N, C-alpha and C positions, 0 to 999 in steps of 0.2 A: 258236661260243664254246668248246665243250668241246675241239674240236681245237686251238684256240689255247692253251688252258690246258695240255693235255698236252704240246704242243710246247714251251711255256715251261718245264715241269718237266724235260724232256729236255735243253734247252739249259743249265739250271742244273747238271744233273748233269755234262755234258760240260765246262763251265767249271770246276767243282770239280776234276775229274780232271786237267785241264790245269794248274790252279794247283798241285796237289800235285806234278806232274812237274817243273814249272819250279822249285819251291821246293827240291826235292832237289838241284838244280844250284846255285841262287843262295844258298840258306840261308833261315832262318826270317824274316829281315827282309823278304824279298819277300812272303811270305805275309801278314805283318802289314800292310804297306802296301796291298796289293791288297784284302784282306778288309775292312780298315777303310774303304777308299774305297767298296767295294760297300755296306757298312753305312750309310755316309753317304748314298748314293744312295737306299737304302730309306727312310731317315729323311725325306728330302726329298719322296719321291713316293708312299710307301705310305699307304693310307688307315688302316692299323692304328695309325699314329702318334697319331691322334686318341684311340684307346682307351688308349694308353699315357699320353698327357697327362691323360686323365680319371682313370686309375688313380693317378697321382702327385698329382693334386689331392686325392684322398681320403687319400693317405698324408701329404701336407703341406698341409692346408687353410689354414694360416696364410701360405703363400707365394703368389706371384703366378704369372701365366700363363707368363712367360718362364722362371721357375725350373722349372716343370713340364715345359716343352719341353726345357730343359737336362737334366733327369732322363731324359726319353725318349731324348735323344741318347746319354747315357751308357749307358743300357740297351742300345741297338742296338750300340754300340761294344763293350760288355762281352760281348755274345753271340758275337762273333768269336773269343773265347778258347777256346770249346768246340772249334771246328775246329782252332785252332792247337795246342792241347794234345793233340788226337787225333793230329795229324801228328807231333808231337814224340815221343809215346809209341810210335808205330809205326815211326818211321824214324830217330830220333836218340838219345834217351836215355830212361832209366827215369823214370816218374812216381813221385814220393814223396808220402807223406801222414802226418799225425799224426791221432790219434783221441781222442775223448772218449766213453767208454761202450762201447768195443769188447768188454771182458770181459763185459758184460751180454748182448751179442748172442751171443757164443760160448756162454755158458751156456744161452741160450734155444734155440739150434740143436741143441745136444747132447741136450737132454731131449725135445723134441717138435716141433722145427722152429719157424720164426718167420716172421712177415709183416713185410716191410720196406716201410714206407709212404713213398714218395718224392714229391717235388713238383717243380714247374717253378721251383724256387729252387735255383740251383747246378747243377753238372754231374753229372747222374745217370748218364750214359753212362760217364764215367771212374770213377765210384764202383762201378758194377757190374763193370767190368773189373778194378779193383784188389781188390775183394772176392774174386773168383774166384782171382786170382793169389795173394793172401795165404793163402787157405785152399784149397789145391789139391784136396782131397777134398770140398770143399763142393758140394752140389747146389744150384744157383741157377737159378730159373725167373723169367723176366721177362715180364710182360704189357705189350705195347706196342700203341698205336693204329696202325692201318694207314692210310696215305695213298696214294691211287692214283698209280702211276707216279712216285713220288718217288725219284729216283736217289740223292740225297744221303742219304736215309734208308736206302736199301739198303746203301750203304757202311757206315753206322753199325751196322746189324744184322749185317753180315758180320764186322765188327770184334769184336762181342760174341760171335758164334757161334764164331769162331776161338779165343776165350778159354775156351770150354767152357760158355758160358751157354745154357740152353734158352730159346727165345723163342716166345711164343704171340702171334700178331697178333690184335688185337681189331678186327673190322670195324665200320664205322659202321652197317651195316644189320643188325647182330645177330651174335652168336657162337654156336658150338656148345656144348651142355651138356657135351660131353666136355672142353672147355677148362677148365671149372670143376672137373670130376672130376680132371683131371690135376693141377691146383693143390692140391686137397685131398690127393691121393696123395703129392705132394711133401712136404707138411707132415707127414703121418703117418710118412713115412720119415726125418724129421729134416732135411729140406731147408729152403731159404730161398726164399720166394716174394715177389717185388717187385711192388708194385702202385702205381698212380698215385693220389694222394690228392686232387688238385685239378682233375682233368680229367674232364668228363662227355662221353662219346663219342657217345651215342645219345639221341634224344628220349624213348625208352621206358625208359631206364635208371633204376633205382631210386636215389633221391638223398636226402640229408639237408640241411635248411636250417640254416645256421649264421650266427652273427654275425661280421662281419669288416669292419674299418676303418670302423666306424660304420654299415655297411649290412648287406646279407644276401648270402650266397653259397650255392651248391649244390655239395655234394661227393658223390662216389659212395658208396653204401652197401655195395658188395661187399666191401671189405676187412674190415669189421666182421662181416659175415655169415660170411666165411671163418674169422675168429677164433672165432666162436660155434660153428660146426660142428666145427672141428678141435680147439679148445681151445688153439691156438697163440697166443702173445703177439704184439702189434703193437709194432714199434719205429718211431717216426717218425725219419727219417734225412735229414740235411742235409749235402751235400758242397760246401763252400765253397772257392773258390780262394784260396790264401794267397801265391801267387807263380807265376812261370812254371813250368808243369808240376808244381806242388806244391799239395797240398790239405789241408784240415782237415775231418775227418768228425766230425759231432756226432750222437749217438744219444740219444733220450729214454729215460726209464725204461720198462719194459714196460707195455703196456696190455692188460688181460685183459677179455674179454667173458664174463661169467658167465652160466650158464644159470639160468632161472627161469620164472615164468609170463609170458604175453605182455606184460602191462603192464610188468613188471620188465625184460624184454628190450628193449622199446622205449625205456625210460628210460636203460638202460645204453648202448645203441648211440648214442642222441642225445648223451649226456654225452661219450662217447668221440669222436664226430665234432666236438663243440664244443672238446674238449681239443686235438684236432689243429689246428683252426682257430686257437686261441689260440697254440699253439706256432709255427704258420706266420707269424702276424702278428708275434710277438716276434722271430723270426729275420729276417723281412723288414725290420723297422726297423733291424736291425744290418747287413744286407747288401742295401740297396735296389736296387742296380743289377745284381744277379744274379737278378732276377725275369725269367724267360723265358717267361711266359705272355702271349702277345700278343693273345689274344681276351678278350672280356668275362668277368670273374670275379665282380666285385662288382656286384650288381644295383642 
């Protein structure tokens, strides 16, 4: 079983590389047709579609099953734009973006560094690439989950690394304490540390329970602990697609985790985690098909 899984990962990596090579010759239309066809196949045969349907039934409880399936189909089709825009930014033309709250982020980085709290809502890869390009001298560290033998993910990380982004892989069986130390050091030196706000990678990972879509979800506690230890503000960051190879970046007001006694800290961290969940739900309702979290999030 494991051998078949790894072989499947390798085949997907080779297919992706072949698709990119042919697209360079034929043009983006070829990438669009093939990638959307592949996404349609996943929609028809992947078991994860059931989870997507369940998720959209929570987002739109007044709608019927067919509408929830249509939403899941739109979600899978929308996911292909991540790869298309990566190809366009690398091989054909520059990616453009507008921003809301950019000046707040610049101010936070200049003073003591900042934590960028990203989600699986929108294209975070393009966002990280453009952040580094916009601010050439910006020190940007990105924590990413590690998937064994994922060749497409490897291409993704190489793209970011070439842009000057420092990447720390978070293993599912646990990470090194030095990974956390490096992140704190980045913040203390005025850098920007990007962390995932909606993905729990390990069963022993410390989490916070929040209210979301009428149910409950668990979000990682680490970003708020980093903010507490370093004194750096947290900016919730949403990068939404506004057109082919163009984006709109939305940043929240800074969130500070103040020091205090244990009870105060617990309450402040919990409030910050819930504030993040509220922002995530608000933006999700505005951009429902850019939700690329295909595993169960709402319990």
